[in-house]
FIDRENBA-149979 format. One line per field, with one value per atom (N, C-alpha, C): atom name; residue in three letters; x, y, z. Coordinates in steps of 0.2 Angstrom, whole numbers, plus 5000, padded with zeros to 4 digits. Layout:
N
at (CA ...) $
aa (ALA ...) $
east (X ...) $
north (Y ...) $
up (Z ...) $
END
This chain:
284
at (N CA C N CA C N CA C N CA C N CA C N CA C N CA C N CA C N CA C N CA C N CA C N CA C N CA C N CA C N CA C N CA C N CA C N CA C N CA C N CA C N CA C N CA C N CA C N CA C N CA C N CA C N CA C N CA C N CA C N CA C N CA C N CA C N CA C N CA C N CA C N CA C N CA C N CA C N CA C N CA C N CA C N CA C N CA C N CA C N CA C N CA C N CA C N CA C N CA C N CA C N CA C N CA C N CA C N CA C N CA C N CA C N CA C N CA C N CA C N CA C N CA C N CA C N CA C N CA C N CA C N CA C N CA C N CA C N CA C N CA C N CA C N CA C N CA C N CA C N CA C N CA C N CA C N CA C N CA C N CA C N CA C N CA C N CA C N CA C N CA C N CA C N CA C N CA C N CA C N CA C N CA C N CA C N CA C N CA C N CA C N CA C N CA C N CA C N CA C N CA C N CA C N CA C N CA C N CA C N CA C N CA C N CA C N CA C N CA C N CA C N CA C N CA C N CA C N CA C N CA C N CA C N CA C N CA C N CA C N CA C N CA C N CA C N CA C N CA C N CA C N CA C N CA C N CA C N CA C N CA C N CA C N CA C N CA C N CA C N CA C N CA C N CA C N CA C N CA C N CA C N CA C N CA C N CA C N CA C N CA C N CA C N CA C N CA C N CA C N CA C N CA C N CA C N CA C N CA C N CA C N CA C N CA C N CA C N CA C N CA C N CA C N CA C N CA C N CA C N CA C N CA C N CA C N CA C N CA C N CA C N CA C N CA C N CA C N CA C N CA C N CA C N CA C N CA C N CA C N CA C N CA C N CA C N CA C N CA C N CA C N CA C N CA C N CA C N CA C N CA C N CA C N CA C N CA C N CA C N CA C N CA C N CA C N CA C N CA C N CA C N CA C N CA C N CA C N CA C N CA C N CA C N CA C N CA C N CA C N CA C N CA C N CA C N CA C N CA C N CA C N CA C N CA C N CA C N CA C N CA C N CA C N CA C N CA C N CA C N CA C N CA C N CA C N CA C N CA C N CA C N CA C N CA C N CA C N CA C N CA C N CA C N CA C N CA C N CA C N CA C N CA C N CA C N CA C N CA C N CA C N CA C N CA C N CA C N CA C N CA C N CA C N CA C N CA C N CA C N CA C N CA C N CA C N CA C N CA C N CA C N CA C N CA C N CA C N CA C N CA C N CA C N CA C N CA C N CA C N CA C N CA C N CA C N CA C N CA C N CA C N CA C N CA C N CA C N CA C N CA C N CA C N CA C N CA C N CA C) $
aa (MET MET MET PRO PRO PRO GLU GLU GLU HIS HIS HIS PRO PRO PRO LEU LEU LEU GLN GLN GLN ARG ARG ARG PHE PHE PHE PHE PHE PHE LYS LYS LYS SER SER SER LEU LEU LEU ARG ARG ARG GLN GLN GLN ARG ARG ARG PRO PRO PRO THR THR THR PHE PHE PHE GLU GLU GLU TRP TRP TRP ALA ALA ALA ARG ARG ARG TYR TYR TYR GLN GLN GLN LEU LEU LEU ARG ARG ARG ASP ASP ASP VAL VAL VAL LEU LEU LEU ILE ILE ILE ILE ILE ILE ASP ASP ASP HIS HIS HIS PRO PRO PRO ARG ARG ARG CYS CYS CYS GLN GLN GLN ALA ALA ALA VAL VAL VAL PHE PHE PHE SER SER SER ARG ARG ARG GLN GLN GLN GLY GLY GLY ALA ALA ALA GLN GLN GLN LEU LEU LEU LEU LEU LEU HIS HIS HIS PHE PHE PHE GLN GLN GLN PRO PRO PRO ARG ARG ARG GLY GLY GLY GLN GLN GLN ARG ARG ARG PRO PRO PRO TRP TRP TRP LEU LEU LEU TRP TRP TRP CYS CYS CYS ALA ALA ALA ALA ALA ALA GLN GLN GLN TRP TRP TRP PRO PRO PRO GLN GLN GLN ALA ALA ALA GLY GLY GLY ALA ALA ALA ILE ILE ILE ARG ARG ARG GLY GLY GLY GLY GLY GLY VAL VAL VAL PRO PRO PRO VAL VAL VAL CYS CYS CYS TRP TRP TRP PRO PRO PRO TRP TRP TRP TYR TYR TYR GLY GLY GLY ARG ARG ARG HIS HIS HIS PRO PRO PRO SER SER SER GLU GLU GLU GLY GLY GLY MET MET MET LEU LEU LEU PRO PRO PRO ALA ALA ALA HIS HIS HIS GLY GLY GLY TRP TRP TRP ALA ALA ALA ARG ARG ARG LEU LEU LEU VAL VAL VAL ASP ASP ASP TRP TRP TRP LYS LYS LYS LEU LEU LEU ALA ALA ALA ASP ASP ASP SER SER SER SER SER SER GLU GLU GLU ASP ASP ASP GLU GLU GLU GLU GLU GLU GLY GLY GLY VAL VAL VAL SER SER SER LEU LEU LEU THR THR THR TRP TRP TRP ARG ARG ARG LEU LEU LEU GLN GLN GLN LEU LEU LEU CYS CYS CYS ASP ASP ASP TRP TRP TRP GLN GLN GLN VAL VAL VAL GLU GLU GLU LEU LEU LEU HIS HIS HIS ALA ALA ALA ARG ARG ARG LEU LEU LEU GLY GLY GLY GLU GLU GLU ASN ASN ASN MET MET MET GLU GLU GLU LEU LEU LEU GLN GLN GLN LEU LEU LEU THR THR THR THR THR THR GLU GLU GLU HIS HIS HIS GLN GLN GLN ASP ASP ASP SER SER SER LEU LEU LEU PRO PRO PRO CYS CYS CYS GLN GLN GLN LEU LEU LEU SER SER SER HIS HIS HIS ALA ALA ALA LEU LEU LEU LEU LEU LEU ALA ALA ALA TYR TYR TYR TRP TRP TRP ARG ARG ARG ILE ILE ILE SER SER SER ASP ASP ASP VAL VAL VAL SER SER SER GLU GLU GLU ILE ILE ILE ALA ALA ALA LEU LEU LEU SER SER SER GLY GLY GLY LEU LEU LEU GLU GLU GLU GLY GLY GLY ALA ALA ALA GLU GLU GLU GLY GLY GLY TYR TYR TYR ASP ASP ASP HIS HIS HIS LEU LEU LEU ASN ASN ASN ARG ARG ARG GLN GLN GLN ALA ALA ALA CYS CYS CYS ARG ARG ARG GLN GLN GLN ASN ASN ASN GLY GLY GLY ALA ALA ALA LEU LEU LEU LYS LYS LYS VAL VAL VAL ASN ASN ASN GLY GLY GLY GLY GLY GLY VAL VAL VAL GLN GLN GLN ARG ARG ARG ALA ALA ALA PHE PHE PHE GLN GLN GLN HIS HIS HIS GLU GLU GLU GLY GLY GLY LYS LYS LYS VAL VAL VAL GLN GLN GLN LEU LEU LEU GLN GLN GLN ASP ASP ASP ARG ARG ARG ALA ALA ALA TRP TRP TRP GLU GLU GLU ARG ARG ARG LYS LYS LYS LEU LEU LEU SER SER SER ILE ILE ILE ASP ASP ASP THR THR THR GLY GLY GLY ASP ASP ASP SER SER SER PRO PRO PRO ASP ASP ASP THR THR THR VAL VAL VAL VAL VAL VAL TRP TRP TRP HIS HIS HIS PRO PRO PRO GLY GLY GLY SER SER SER ARG ARG ARG PRO PRO PRO LEU LEU LEU MET MET MET GLY GLY GLY VAL VAL VAL SER SER SER GLY GLY GLY ILE ILE ILE GLU GLU GLU SER SER SER GLN GLN GLN GLY GLY GLY PHE PHE PHE VAL VAL VAL CYS CYS CYS VAL VAL VAL GLU GLU GLU ALA ALA ALA ALA ALA ALA SER SER SER GLY GLY GLY SER SER SER SER SER SER ASP ASP ASP SER SER SER LEU LEU LEU LYS LYS LYS LEU LEU LEU ALA ALA ALA PRO PRO PRO GLY GLY GLY GLU GLU GLU ARG ARG ARG ALA ALA ALA HIS HIS HIS LEU LEU LEU ARG ARG ARG LEU LEU LEU GLN GLN GLN ALA ALA ALA SER SER SER LEU LEU LEU LEU LEU LEU ASN ASN ASN) $
east (5004 5000 5004 5004 5008 5006 5011 5010 5004 5000 4995 4999 4997 5000 5001 4997 4997 5001 5003 5008 5014 5016 5022 5023 5017 5017 5019 5019 5021 5027 5031 5038 5043 5042 5047 5047 5052 5052 5052 5051 5051 5044 5044 5038 5034 5028 5023 5017 5014 5007 5002 4997 4992 4988 4987 4984 4989 4990 4995 4993 4993 4991 4997 4995 5001 4997 5002 4999 5001 4997 4998 4994 4997 4993 4988 4990 4986 4980 4980 4975 4978 4974 4976 4973 4978 4976 4978 4974 4975 4978 4984 4988 4986 4984 4982 4986 4990 4995 4994 4990 4988 4991 4992 4994 4989 4983 4978 4978 4979 4978 4981 4982 4984 4979 4978 4973 4975 4971 4972 4965 4964 4958 4960 4956 4956 4951 4954 4949 4944 4946 4941 4936 4930 4925 4925 4929 4930 4931 4935 4935 4941 4939 4943 4947 4953 4957 4961 4963 4967 4965 4965 4964 4967 4971 4975 4976 4972 4974 4981 4984 4990 4991 4996 4998 4994 4990 4986 4987 4985 4985 4980 4981 4976 4969 4964 4957 4954 4957 4954 4959 4956 4960 4960 4965 4965 4969 4967 4971 4978 4983 4989 4990 4986 4986 4979 4979 4973 4973 4967 4966 4968 4970 4972 4966 4960 4954 4949 4944 4938 4939 4935 4934 4940 4942 4948 4944 4947 4944 4948 4943 4946 4944 4945 4943 4936 4933 4926 4923 4921 4918 4911 4910 4903 4899 4894 4890 4884 4883 4878 4877 4871 4864 4861 4864 4861 4867 4864 4869 4868 4873 4873 4872 4868 4867 4861 4861 4856 4849 4844 4838 4835 4837 4834 4839 4844 4849 4855 4856 4861 4868 4869 4875 4878 4874 4877 4881 4886 4891 4888 4890 4888 4890 4885 4886 4886 4884 4883 4889 4888 4894 4898 4896 4900 4907 4908 4915 4920 4917 4921 4923 4920 4921 4925 4928 4931 4926 4927 4923 4927 4924 4927 4928 4934 4935 4933 4927 4924 4926 4929 4931 4935 4940 4945 4947 4947 4950 4952 4956 4959 4958 4958 4959 4963 4963 4967 4964 4958 4955 4955 4957 4957 4956 4953 4952 4945 4942 4935 4936 4932 4932 4925 4924 4918 4919 4917 4918 4911 4911 4905 4905 4899 4898 4891 4891 4885 4884 4879 4878 4871 4869 4862 4858 4853 4849 4850 4856 4858 4864 4864 4870 4871 4877 4879 4885 4885 4891 4893 4899 4902 4906 4903 4907 4911 4917 4921 4924 4924 4927 4932 4938 4943 4948 4949 4953 4955 4953 4954 4948 4943 4937 4936 4932 4930 4923 4921 4914 4913 4909 4907 4900 4898 4890 4889 4885 4883 4876 4876 4870 4868 4862 4860 4854 4854 4849 4846 4840 4836 4834 4836 4835 4831 4828 4823 4816 4812 4805 4800 4803 4799 4803 4799 4801 4807 4811 4816 4817 4821 4823 4830 4832 4839 4840 4846 4849 4856 4859 4866 4869 4876 4879 4886 4888 4895 4898 4902 4904 4911 4912 4918 4922 4928 4933 4937 4935 4939 4945 4950 4957 4957 4959 4959 4965 4966 4972 4971 4965 4964 4956 4953 4946 4943 4948 4946 4947 4949 4951 4946 4940 4936 4929 4925 4918 4915 4908 4904 4899 4898 4893 4888 4882 4878 4872 4873 4868 4863 4864 4860 4853 4849 4842 4840 4845 4843 4841 4835 4833 4835 4836 4838 4838 4842 4842 4849 4850 4856 4857 4861 4861 4865 4869 4872 4868 4864 4859 4852 4851 4845 4839 4839 4834 4834 4829 4829 4833 4836 4840 4839 4841 4841 4847 4850 4857 4856 4859 4860 4867 4868 4874 4879 4885 4890 4891 4892 4893 4900 4902 4909 4909 4914 4914 4918 4914 4917 4915 4920 4918 4915 4912 4909 4903 4902 4896 4893 4887 4884 4877 4876 4870 4868 4862 4859 4854 4856 4852 4848 4842 4837 4840 4844 4848 4850 4849 4851 4856 4861 4865 4872 4874 4881 4883 4888 4891 4898 4900 4907 4911 4916 4921 4927 4927 4932 4937 4943 4949 4953 4953 4956 4964 4966 4974 4977 4973 4976 4973 4969 4967 4964 4960 4956 4949 4945 4938 4936 4933 4930 4923 4920 4913 4911 4907 4905 4898 4896 4889 4887 4882 4879 4873 4872 4867 4860 4855 4849 4847 4853 4852 4848 4843 4839 4843 4848 4852 4859 4861 4869 4871 4875 4877 4884 4885 4891 4893 4899 4902 4909 4910 4917 4917 4921 4921 4922 4925 4927 4933 4932 4938 4937 4932 4930 4936 4939 4945 4942 4945 4943 4949 4946 4951 4956 4962 4967 4969 4966 4968 4970 4976 4978 4974 4975 4971 4973 4980 4982 4979 4979 4976 4969 4965 4958 4956 4961 4960 4960 4963 4964 4959 4953 4947 4940 4936 4929 4925 4919 4915 4909 4909 4903 4900 4894 4892 4886 4885 4879 4876 4869 4866 4859 4856 4849 4846 4840 4837 4840 4843 4847 4841 4836 4830 4825 4822 4818 4820 4821 4824 4820 4823 4820 4817 4812 4809 4809 4813 4814 4809 4806 4802 4807 4805 4809 4811 4817 4820 4821 4820 4821 4828 4830 4837 4837 4842 4843 4850 4850 4857 4859 4865 4868 4874 4875 4881 4884 4891 4895 4900 4900 4905 4909 4915 4919 4923 4924 4928 4931 4936 4940 4937 4935 4933 4939 4939 4944 4943) $
north (4994 5000 5006 5011 5017 5021 5026 5031 5035 5038 5043 5049 5052 5057 5063 5065 5071 5070 5064 5063 5067 5069 5072 5079 5082 5088 5087 5081 5080 5077 5076 5073 5077 5084 5088 5088 5089 5089 5096 5101 5108 5109 5114 5116 5120 5118 5122 5124 5129 5131 5125 5125 5120 5121 5127 5128 5132 5130 5133 5131 5137 5136 5134 5130 5129 5128 5128 5127 5120 5116 5110 5108 5106 5104 5109 5115 5121 5122 5120 5121 5124 5128 5130 5125 5122 5117 5120 5118 5120 5113 5114 5109 5110 5104 5104 5099 5102 5098 5099 5094 5095 5088 5089 5083 5077 5078 5073 5070 5074 5072 5076 5074 5077 5077 5083 5083 5088 5087 5092 5093 5100 5102 5105 5105 5109 5115 5121 5127 5125 5122 5120 5115 5116 5111 5110 5114 5113 5105 5102 5095 5092 5088 5085 5080 5080 5076 5071 5072 5068 5069 5063 5063 5057 5058 5053 5055 5051 5052 5049 5052 5051 5043 5040 5033 5028 5031 5027 5027 5023 5024 5029 5032 5037 5034 5038 5035 5036 5041 5043 5042 5040 5039 5045 5047 5052 5050 5052 5051 5055 5052 5055 5061 5060 5065 5068 5075 5079 5082 5083 5086 5094 5097 5104 5108 5106 5109 5104 5106 5101 5098 5093 5090 5085 5086 5081 5075 5069 5063 5061 5060 5057 5061 5059 5062 5062 5068 5068 5074 5073 5078 5080 5086 5088 5089 5084 5084 5088 5094 5099 5103 5106 5105 5099 5095 5089 5083 5077 5071 5067 5065 5061 5066 5064 5068 5073 5079 5084 5081 5082 5078 5080 5086 5088 5091 5093 5096 5092 5088 5083 5086 5092 5096 5099 5099 5102 5097 5099 5094 5089 5083 5078 5080 5079 5080 5087 5092 5099 5103 5109 5114 5115 5112 5114 5111 5106 5103 5106 5111 5114 5121 5124 5131 5132 5137 5139 5141 5138 5140 5145 5148 5153 5149 5150 5147 5152 5151 5156 5156 5150 5150 5143 5144 5138 5139 5134 5134 5127 5127 5121 5121 5115 5114 5107 5105 5099 5093 5093 5087 5087 5092 5092 5099 5099 5106 5106 5112 5113 5118 5117 5122 5123 5129 5130 5133 5130 5132 5134 5140 5143 5144 5143 5144 5148 5154 5158 5157 5154 5154 5155 5160 5162 5163 5159 5160 5155 5152 5147 5149 5147 5147 5140 5138 5131 5132 5128 5127 5120 5119 5113 5113 5110 5110 5104 5105 5099 5099 5093 5092 5086 5087 5082 5081 5075 5074 5066 5062 5055 5052 5056 5054 5059 5058 5063 5064 5070 5072 5078 5077 5082 5083 5089 5091 5096 5095 5099 5102 5109 5113 5117 5117 5121 5125 5132 5136 5139 5138 5141 5148 5153 5160 5163 5159 5162 5162 5166 5166 5161 5156 5151 5144 5139 5132 5130 5125 5123 5116 5112 5105 5105 5100 5098 5091 5089 5082 5084 5080 5081 5075 5075 5069 5071 5067 5067 5061 5061 5055 5053 5049 5048 5042 5043 5038 5035 5029 5027 5023 5024 5021 5014 5009 5002 4999 4993 4989 4986 4983 4981 4979 4981 4980 4973 4968 4961 4959 4963 4961 4964 4968 4971 4969 4970 4968 4974 4975 4980 4977 4978 4975 4981 4979 4984 4986 4983 4984 4978 4973 4967 4968 4966 4967 4973 4978 4984 4983 4987 4987 4993 4992 4998 4997 5000 5000 4999 4994 4992 4995 5001 5005 5001 4996 4992 4987 4984 4979 4982 4989 4992 4988 4987 4983 4984 4983 4983 4978 4979 4974 4974 4969 4968 4965 4968 4965 4959 4954 4948 4947 4947 4946 4952 4951 4957 4958 4964 4966 4966 4961 4961 4963 4967 4970 4965 4962 4957 4960 4964 4967 4974 4978 4984 4984 4989 4990 4997 4998 5004 5003 5003 5002 5008 5010 5015 5011 5011 5008 5012 5011 5014 5013 5016 5014 5021 5021 5026 5023 5027 5025 5022 5017 5015 5009 5009 5004 5002 4996 4994 4992 4995 4994 4990 4983 4979 4977 4979 4978 4972 4966 4961 4961 4964 4964 4969 4975 4980 4979 4974 4972 4979 4982 4988 4988 4991 4991 4999 5002 5009 5008 5012 5013 5020 5019 5025 5026 5032 5034 5039 5037 5042 5045 5045 5049 5047 5052 5051 5052 5052 5053 5047 5048 5043 5037 5039 5034 5033 5027 5025 5022 5025 5023 5019 5014 5010 5010 5012 5012 5010 5006 5005 5003 5006 5005 4998 4994 4987 4988 4984 4984 4990 4994 5000 5005 5007 5012 5019 5022 5029 5034 5039 5044 5047 5046 5049 5045 5039 5034 5027 5025 5019 5013 5007 5001 4999 5000 4998 5003 5010 5015 5013 5011 5011 5005 5000 4995 4997 5003 5005 5010 5009 5013 5010 5011 5010 5016 5018 5023 5021 5024 5023 5030 5032 5039 5040 5046 5049 5053 5051 5054 5056 5061 5063 5065 5063 5065 5062 5056 5053 5050 5048 5045 5050 5054 5059 5065 5071 5077 5079 5082 5086 5092 5094 5101 5105 5111 5115 5121 5123 5129 5135 5141 5147 5147 5148 5149 5142 5137 5130 5128 5124 5121 5113 5111 5104 5102 5096 5094 5087 5086 5080 5079 5073 5072 5065 5065 5059 5059 5054 5053 5046 5046 5040 5039 5033 5032 5025 5024 5017 5013 5007 5002 4997 4996 4992 4984) $
up (5000 5000 5000 4995 4995 5000 5002 5007 5005 5010 5008 5005 4999 4996 5000 5005 5009 5016 5017 5023 5022 5016 5015 5019 5020 5024 5031 5034 5041 5042 5037 5038 5041 5040 5043 5051 5054 5061 5064 5060 5062 5066 5070 5074 5069 5069 5064 5068 5066 5069 5068 5072 5071 5064 5062 5056 5051 5045 5041 5034 5030 5023 5018 5013 5008 5001 4996 4989 4987 4984 4982 4976 4971 4965 4963 4963 4960 4965 4971 4976 4982 4986 4993 4997 5001 5006 5013 5018 5025 5029 5031 5035 5042 5045 5052 5056 5061 5065 5072 5075 5082 5086 5092 5096 5095 5094 5094 5087 5081 5075 5070 5063 5058 5052 5049 5044 5038 5032 5027 5024 5023 5020 5013 5008 5002 5003 5001 5001 4996 4990 4985 4988 4988 4991 4998 5002 5009 5011 5007 5006 5011 5016 5020 5016 5015 5011 5015 5021 5025 5032 5035 5043 5046 5051 5054 5061 5066 5073 5074 5080 5081 5083 5080 5081 5077 5072 5068 5061 5057 5050 5047 5042 5039 5038 5039 5039 5032 5028 5022 5016 5011 5004 5000 4996 4992 4986 4980 4974 4974 4971 4971 4966 4961 4956 4955 4955 4955 4948 4945 4939 4939 4934 4934 4936 4934 4936 4937 4941 4943 4950 4951 4957 4959 4965 4968 4970 4968 4970 4977 4982 4988 4994 5000 5006 5007 5008 5009 5005 4999 4995 4997 4997 4999 4992 4992 4986 4987 4983 4985 4979 4977 4980 4977 4973 4971 4971 4972 4973 4967 4964 4957 4952 4947 4941 4943 4939 4940 4938 4942 4940 4933 4930 4924 4919 4921 4917 4916 4911 4910 4909 4907 4906 4912 4918 4924 4927 4931 4934 4939 4939 4943 4950 4955 4962 4964 4959 4961 4961 4963 4962 4968 4974 4980 4980 4977 4977 4972 4968 4963 4964 4969 4971 4977 4978 4985 4990 4996 5002 5006 5011 5015 5022 5025 5032 5037 5039 5044 5051 5053 5060 5061 5065 5067 5074 5078 5085 5087 5092 5095 5102 5105 5112 5113 5119 5121 5117 5116 5113 5105 5102 5095 5092 5086 5082 5080 5079 5076 5071 5065 5059 5057 5054 5051 5044 5039 5032 5029 5025 5023 5016 5013 5006 5005 5002 5000 4993 4991 4983 4982 4978 4976 4983 4984 4990 4995 4995 5000 5004 5010 5014 5017 5015 5017 5022 5027 5032 5033 5033 5035 5041 5047 5053 5054 5056 5057 5064 5067 5074 5073 5074 5073 5079 5081 5086 5086 5091 5091 5086 5085 5081 5076 5071 5065 5065 5065 5064 5059 5055 5050 5050 5049 5049 5044 5039 5034 5035 5035 5036 5030 5028 5022 5025 5024 5025 5019 5017 5011 5013 5009 5010 5005 5001 4996 4998 4995 4997 4994 4990 4987 4989 4989 4991 4986 4988 4983 4984 4979 4980 4982 4985 4987 4988 4986 4988 4990 4994 4996 4999 5000 5002 5005 5010 5012 5010 5004 5000 5003 5008 5011 5007 5006 5003 5009 5012 5017 5015 5018 5016 5019 5015 5017 5015 5017 5015 5008 5006 5000 5000 4994 4995 4995 4994 4995 5002 5006 5013 5018 5016 5020 5020 5025 5026 5030 5028 5031 5034 5041 5045 5047 5050 5052 5047 5041 5036 5035 5039 5038 5039 5034 5033 5030 5029 5026 5019 5017 5010 5006 5000 4996 4989 4985 4978 4975 4971 4968 4961 4961 4955 4949 4950 4945 4942 4946 4943 4942 4944 4943 4946 4952 4955 4963 4966 4973 4976 4982 4985 4993 4996 5003 5005 5010 5012 5017 5015 5019 5021 5028 5031 5029 5031 5030 5022 5021 5014 5012 5007 5005 4997 4996 4989 4984 4981 4975 4969 4966 4960 4962 4957 4959 4963 4966 4970 4970 4970 4971 4973 4980 4983 4988 4987 4992 4997 5003 5008 5012 5013 5018 5025 5027 5034 5037 5044 5048 5053 5055 5061 5058 5062 5061 5057 5053 5049 5052 5052 5055 5048 5047 5042 5045 5044 5046 5041 5043 5038 5041 5038 5041 5041 5035 5035 5039 5041 5045 5052 5053 5060 5063 5059 5061 5060 5064 5063 5065 5060 5060 5061 5066 5066 5062 5057 5053 5054 5057 5059 5054 5050 5045 5048 5055 5058 5056 5056 5054 5046 5042 5035 5032 5028 5025 5022 5019 5015 5017 5017 5017 5011 5007 5001 5001 4998 4998 4990 4989 4982 4981 4976 4973 4966 4962 4955 4952 4957 4954 4949 4944 4939 4934 4935 4930 4931 4926 4927 4929 4934 4936 4933 4930 4927 4932 4930 4934 4940 4941 4947 4944 4946 4944 4947 4944 4947 4954 4955 4962 4967 4965 4970 4971 4966 4967 4972 4973 4977 4985 4986 4992 4996 4993 4996 4995 4999 4998 5001 4997 4999 5003 5009 5013 5015 5012 5012 5016 5018 5021 5016 5014 5009 5011 5008 5009 5002 5000 4994 4988 4989 4983 4979 4981 4977 4976 4981 4980 4983 4980 4982 4988 4993 4999 4996 4999 4998 5004 5003 5009 5008 5013 5014 5015 5013 5014 5022 5023 5030 5033 5030 5033 5032 5036 5036 5035 5032 5031 5034 5037 5040 5038 5038 5036 5040 5043 5048 5046 5047 5046 5052 5056 5061 5060 5063 5063 5069 5072 5077 5077 5080 5080 5085 5083 5088 5090 5097 5099 5098) $
END
């Protein structure tokens, strides 16, 4: 398994501030070095690209090479204000605008337990905030406030690429009995037993709460909590090539996502807010 490409920022023994900006592959990135954890965000998309509690392996996967323009593959992209293809305009970018534009870092702070950040995006009649709390655990919360005078449609997701030893070595438990839709086979599905990724998978389960990602080779089990989001989505491309990602690289991740409105868009009234949460912790 190759080293995480963003660990390069933490090889120096020099003293650094907790929060430090750098330029990497044509993007502004925020380097976070705290006694409890190390992390990297991109200003583009407010995208958490790297997270590593002290003494552990990195939790998130990120592609080694990024396109000169466009979305960065890896970490936790914010899919907003639509998830997947646009429901009516096929020429608009997949997964919305949020991961393609720069966000404002509205607040950052630290304490003995970790760091807290708030990223903000104001776009048309929407205000979106991503709140992050990082330490021994990882917590992200996406909040959308609709500020127009008319109702609107919304779908969104926190699309997490979890770093693993090899996709053939992992199993996902906690989805047993969950019903959903298999997008590859285009039919309804029901999960029987632990989910193992044999070939490609793209399933949206009607599931709230926790999923356990067990990595046999690394002897690691992560608890991934998608909160009260209506859908938990599991995705891996299998043998299908991904642009800019080598076959060896693609074996090193699996996506477990918190999503809402992936099948039927949410309708927000004027002034209404929508929330999406993703948490992760290490199980002993």
